[in-house]
C-alpha positions as CSV (number, residue, x, y, z in Angstrom):
1,M,8.9,132.9,-31.2
2,R,9.4,135.8,-28.9
3,V,7.3,138.7,-27.6
4,W,9.2,142.0,-27.9
5,L,8.7,145.5,-26.5
6,K,7.5,147.9,-29.2
7,T,10.7,150.0,-29.1
8,L,13.4,147.5,-28.2
9,Q,14.6,144.1,-29.5
10,V,15.7,143.0,-26.0
11,P,15.2,141.0,-23.9
12,G,12.4,139.4,-25.8
13,L,10.2,137.0,-23.9
14,A,10.6,133.5,-25.4
15,M,6.9,132.6,-24.9
16,T,4.2,132.0,-27.4
17,R,1.7,130.5,-25.0
18,S,0.5,131.6,-21.6
19,I,-2.6,129.6,-20.5
20,G,-5.4,132.0,-19.6
21,D,-3.3,135.1,-19.9
22,L,-5.7,137.4,-21.8
23,A,-3.5,140.5,-21.3
24,A,-0.6,138.8,-23.1
25,K,-3.0,137.8,-25.9
26,K,-3.1,141.5,-26.9
27,V,0.6,141.3,-28.0
28,G,0.4,137.9,-29.8
29,V,0.7,135.4,-27.0
30,L,-1.8,132.6,-27.3
31,A,-4.0,132.2,-24.2
32,E,-5.4,128.8,-25.2
33,P,-3.6,125.6,-24.2
34,E,-2.7,122.8,-26.6
35,L,-4.9,119.9,-25.6
36,K,-5.0,116.2,-26.3
37,I,-8.3,114.7,-25.3
38,I,-8.4,111.1,-24.2
39,K,-12.0,109.9,-24.0
40,K,-11.4,107.1,-21.6
41,L,-8.5,106.0,-19.5
42,S,-7.7,102.3,-19.2
43,R,-5.8,100.1,-16.8
44,V,-2.7,100.5,-18.8
45,D,-2.7,104.3,-18.2
46,K,-0.5,104.7,-15.1
47,F,0.6,108.3,-15.1
48,V,0.6,111.7,-16.9
49,V,3.6,113.9,-17.3
50,M,3.1,117.5,-18.2
51,G,6.1,119.7,-18.8
52,S,7.6,122.7,-20.5
53,D,10.0,122.6,-23.4
54,G,12.8,122.7,-20.9
55,L,12.1,119.1,-20.2
56,F,11.0,117.9,-23.6
57,D,13.9,119.5,-25.4
58,Q,16.3,117.4,-23.4
59,L,14.6,114.1,-22.8
60,I,12.5,112.0,-25.2
61,N,9.2,110.4,-24.1
62,E,10.8,107.0,-23.7
63,E,13.4,108.4,-21.3
64,I,10.8,110.2,-19.3
65,M,8.7,107.1,-19.1
66,A,11.6,105.0,-18.0
67,I,12.4,107.4,-15.2
68,V,8.8,107.9,-14.0
69,V,7.9,104.2,-14.0
70,N,10.6,103.7,-11.3
71,Y,8.6,106.0,-9.0
72,Y,5.2,104.7,-9.8
73,Q,5.2,101.7,-7.5
74,H,5.8,103.9,-4.4
75,R,3.5,106.7,-5.8
76,D,6.5,109.1,-5.4
77,S,5.6,111.8,-7.8
78,E,7.8,114.3,-6.1
79,G,10.8,111.9,-6.5
80,A,9.9,111.4,-10.2
81,V,9.7,115.2,-10.8
82,N,13.1,115.7,-9.0
83,H,14.8,113.0,-11.0
84,L,13.4,114.4,-14.3
85,L,14.5,117.9,-13.2
86,Q,18.0,116.8,-12.4
87,E,18.3,114.9,-15.6
88,A,17.0,117.8,-17.8
89,H,19.1,120.4,-15.9
90,G,22.2,118.3,-16.3
91,R,21.7,118.0,-20.0
92,W,21.1,121.7,-20.4
93,N,24.4,122.3,-18.6
94,T,26.2,119.9,-20.9
95,N,24.6,120.9,-24.2
96,S,24.0,124.6,-23.9
97,E,25.3,127.9,-22.6
98,V,21.9,128.7,-21.2
99,I,19.3,126.7,-19.3
100,D,15.7,126.9,-20.4
101,D,12.9,127.0,-17.8
102,I,12.0,123.5,-16.7
103,T,8.4,122.9,-15.5
104,I,7.2,119.4,-14.6
105,V,4.1,117.9,-13.2
106,V,3.7,114.1,-12.7
107,A,0.3,112.7,-11.8
108,F,-0.1,109.1,-11.0
109,L,-3.5,107.6,-12.0
110,D,-5.8,105.0,-10.5
111,C,-7.7,103.4,-13.3
112,S,-8.5,100.2,-11.5
113,N,-12.2,100.8,-11.7
114,N,-12.3,100.9,-15.5
């Protein structure tokens, strides 16, 4: 899906969602995020990875988990993000003529009190 100017078919913004962007909502962009609600975290929940399609179009969840778990012991979320970024960027370079935006957030959890 793309958002277009009324009079032109270029460049077309490849975005259907912009969290909280009420101005863009007027032209069809959704301002509400997709949410998955987890009622209670457990001791097995170690981290959360949030990312754009630039990440998830190139790496599957199992690959992402395998990379991030290597950084969990040292609580190196920046290292995990950089590794994921390099991997996704490299695959975009190999598989496509263009590189999509790549946004990544890695948060390590402390669920030891649950």
